[in-house]
C-alpha positions in Angstrom: -78.0 30.4 -18.7 -76.7 27.9 -20.8 -76.4 24.1 -19.9 -73.3 21.9 -19.8 -72.9 19.4 -22.7 -70.9 16.4 -21.9 -67.6 17.6 -23.7 -67.6 21.3 -22.6 -65.0 20.0 -20.1 -62.5 19.0 -23.0 -62.2 15.2 -22.0 -64.3 12.4 -23.6 -66.4 10.2 -21.6 -66.1 6.4 -21.3 -69.8 5.9 -21.9 -69.6 7.6 -25.4 -66.8 5.0 -26.8 -67.2 1.2 -28.3 -65.8 -1.2 -25.6 -64.9 -4.8 -25.4 -64.8 -6.4 -21.9 -62.5 -9.3 -21.6 -65.1 -11.3 -19.5 -67.3 -11.1 -22.7 -65.0 -12.4 -25.2 -63.7 -15.1 -23.1 -67.2 -16.3 -22.5 -67.8 -16.0 -26.3 -64.6 -18.0 -27.5 -64.1 -20.4 -24.6 -63.4 -23.2 -26.7 -61.1 -21.7 -29.1 -59.2 -20.0 -26.3 -58.3 -23.3 -24.8 -56.8 -24.4 -27.9 -54.5 -21.5 -29.7 -56.0 -17.7 -29.0 -53.2 -16.9 -26.2 -50.3 -17.5 -28.7 -51.9 -15.8 -31.5 -52.4 -12.1 -32.6 -56.0 -11.1 -32.4 -57.9 -8.4 -34.4 -60.9 -6.7 -32.9 -62.7 -4.0 -35.1 -59.7 -3.8 -37.5 -57.2 -3.6 -34.5 -54.5 -5.9 -33.8 -54.5 -6.7 -29.9 -52.4 -8.7 -27.9 -53.4 -11.0 -25.0 -51.6 -11.8 -22.1 -51.9 -14.0 -18.8 -51.3 -13.7 -15.3 -51.6 -16.8 -12.6 -54.5 -16.5 -9.8 -54.4 -17.5 -6.5 -55.6 -20.7 -7.1 -53.5 -21.6 -10.0 -55.7 -20.5 -12.4 -55.0 -18.5 -15.6 -56.6 -14.8 -16.1 -56.8 -13.7 -19.9 -55.9 -9.7 -19.9 -55.9 -7.7 -23.2 -52.3 -5.5 -24.0 -53.1 -1.8 -24.3 -51.8 -1.2 -27.7 -50.7 2.3 -26.3 -48.9 1.5 -23.1 -48.5 -2.2 -23.0 -50.0 -2.4 -19.7 -52.6 -5.5 -19.0 -56.1 -4.0 -19.0 -59.6 -6.0 -18.9 -61.5 -3.4 -21.2 -60.0 -1.5 -24.3 -61.6 1.5 -25.7 -62.0 2.8 -29.2 -61.6 6.7 -29.1 -64.8 8.4 -30.5 -62.8 11.1 -32.5 -59.2 9.8 -33.0 -60.2 6.0 -33.7 -57.1 5.3 -31.5 -57.5 1.8 -29.5 -56.2 1.9 -26.0 -57.1 1.8 -22.2 -59.0 4.5 -20.5 -56.1 6.1 -19.1 -54.0 6.3 -22.5 -57.2 7.9 -24.1 -57.7 9.9 -21.2 -61.4 9.0 -20.9 -63.5 9.8 -17.4 -66.6 8.2 -16.3 -69.7 10.7 -16.3 -70.2 10.1 -12.4 -66.7 10.8 -11.7 -66.7 13.9 -13.6 -69.3 15.7 -11.7 -68.7 14.4 -8.4 -68.5 17.1 -6.1 -70.3 20.0 -8.3 -73.2 19.9 -6.1 -71.7 19.8 -2.8 -69.4 22.5 -3.9 -72.5 24.9 -5.0 -74.2 24.8 -1.4 
């Protein structure tokens, strides 16, 4: 019997895509962010990405990436491994490995 490979079901996995977390980005560029980054255009891995903000409960500011595809606020953007398109998980139709196989074992018992 042939075993399944990660792409046999036709969708790509989140684990196989390069990603940037907003928390890692903010930690690295905290001092520069306070000065001018919010109003400027960013270029991450060769793609222009906008930043947006939202208010927190205690009058703080939370930074978000603006998905280049759907224009939604996201904390993580991905680069598709095949098409090189940058976007959020929903726009690129990416799944987590754990979610893909959930229920497969229970269904075979």
